[in-house]
C-alpha positions, 0 to 999 in steps of 0.5 A: 392905176388898177381901180376896184369900183363897186356899183360899176354898173350903177347910175353914177359908177357906170360913168365912173367906170367909163371915165377911168377907162378912158384915161387909161386906168384899169377897172375891176367892177363888182357885179351881182348877175351876168347881165351886169357883168356883160355891161362891164366887160363891154365897156372894157372893165373886168368883173368881180362877181359878188355883192356888198354881203360878200366881204371875203370877195370885197376884201380880196379885190380891194387887196389887189387894187391900187385904189377902191371907189365905192359907189354901190348902195341899195336904195330900196327904202323899205330896208333902209336901216339894213342897206346902211349897215350893209354899206358901212360893213363894206367900207369897213372891210375894204378899208381893212384891205388898204390898212398900212398902204397909201392906196386910196379909198373913195366912198360916196355920200350925200348932202342932205341935212348938212346944214340949214340956211346956207349952202354946205361946203366941203368943211362942214361935218357929215350929218349925224344923230340916232335917226341918221342911219347912213354913216358911209362918210363917218366910216371913211373919216374913222378909217382915215383916223387909223392911217387909211387914205380914205375920203368922200365924195358928196354927190348932189341930191340930183345926179341928173341925165337921161335915164335918171332913176333918182329924186326927179323921176319920183317927182315926175311920176308923182306929177303924172299920177296926180295931174299937178306938178307940185312944190311944198310950202313956198317952194324956195328950199333949193337942190344942188345938182350935177350931171352924172358925167360931170360927177364921174370926173370928180371921182377920177380927178380926186384919185389922180390928184392923190386923194388930198382932202377928206371930202369932195363935193360933186355939185355943178349947180349950187341950188335950183329952187323946188318951185323952178324944178316943178314948173319945169316939169309941169310945162313938159307934162302939160299939167299945172304947177302949184303948191301942195301940202306935204301929204301930197308928197307921201313918203317923199315929203321930207325930201321935197321940203329940204334944202340941199344946196351946196357949194364945190368951190374947195373941190374946183380949186383942189381938183381943177374940176369944171362942169361942162354938161347940161344943167338940170332945167335944161335936161328937164326940157328934153322929152326923153327925160320923161319916158321912163317915169 
């Protein structure tokens, strides 16, 4: 299968590319610059030069592919609204290229604010509302209603592994800066987690199974309490782990206090997916995890 992959050199996308290539698929990956392109070529993929703003490039690459996986997203939170709009436009363009065919499109979304009080499931509707700006899953659902074989992979809020540059490094950096590894409130809110190598397998298996359901959950652990995460970080840094008010977390307070637990039972049954990599707390006991935070 020839797969067009956006974000092919990113934290998740690079491992999706490797997973696809190892399984005998061809990968053409979107790359912004020469350094990124070389990394993809070295892995055995082909390069499509461009960005998410290059609509014609996206359309042409998707038109030539047997399947499309969209993992790219600009995580500059100072331009979040603009980045969400860019993401939606890119999905719509690639969906148009696949219209009238049975070729699948997998987009990437998240688990924040799906439900409260219980783990989210694949059947839960995507978060919505005027203040919820990222609409990748809604865009995929609309394309599906128009006949495109589109689906979403919801990533756990913590896609971990050595080299991580997501939410966990933010907590590590804050602990280093303030001298305390903190949790908000009682610390019982939970984050689902998945190792990025296990997450990559979900994308491959979903494609190979024919994308038979609208949502997949890349979730290995249903939820780890924020307090447990903070204690593990504090132990490795040699700083106390204690509760703190929301102000301690600054702009990250809403994320730190939100429960983002989720089940992946349906995904495991549909794909035969079984996570095999290290869990989050094991990763957090590795000194190398703290090198770049």
